[in-house]
N, C-alpha and C positions, 0 to 999 in steps of 0.2 A: 674522979680521974679516969675511971674505966670508960665512961661514956665519951670522954674526949679522945681516948685511944681508939675507940670504936669508930668515931666519925672523922678523925683526922686524915685517914687515907682518901676519903671522899672529898674532903676540902682541898687536899693537895691535887687531886685529879682535876677538880673544877678550876683551881688556880692555874695549873699548868696549861689547860686548854685555853683559858682566857688570855694567858701570857703569850702563847703561841699565836693566837689570833691577833692580838695587839701588835705583835712584832711583824706579822705578815701584812697587816694593813698599813704599816708605815712605808711610805714611798720615798725613795731617795732620787736625787737628780743625777747621780753617777751611773754611768752605763757599765757594761762589762769591761770595757777597756780601762776604766778607773780602778777596777779591782786588781788589775795586773800591772799597775804603775803607769798606764797611759794617762795622758792629760788632755782635757779639752777645756775650753773657756767657760762652759756652763757649769762644770762641776766645781763646787766650792761650798764654803759655809754660807748659810742663809738664815734669816730670822724666821723662826716658826711662828705662825699666826693662826688664830682660829682653831679649827678642828685638829689641825696638825699638832699644835701645841698641847691641846687637851689630851690627845691620844698619846703623845710623848710622856706627859705627866702620869697618865693612867698606867702606862707601861712601867714606869718607875715604881709606882705604888704597888702594882701587881708583883713585880719582882721582889720587892722588899717583903711583902706578905708571904710570898712563896718561900723565901729564905727563912723567915721567922717560923713558918709552919714546919720546915725541915728541922730546924733546931729544936722546936718543941717536940717533934717526933723522936729525936735522939734522947731528949731528957726524960720523956714518959716511958721509954722502954725499960 
């Protein structure tokens, strides 16, 4: 259990960096006006395909792993 406590912070740092990169790589069709309630005809829901869908799923998995590692860090203290 001590070795897990020793390497868990490094795992969390790696997961957080990967999660931030995965979020930054995702591109949305909405512009700055859409963030403030403006509307245009191109901003809307669309089907994710190919790399965009894979990146979306990887982001979800990374987020779940990060949350699980945070709970594990709370338990091991």
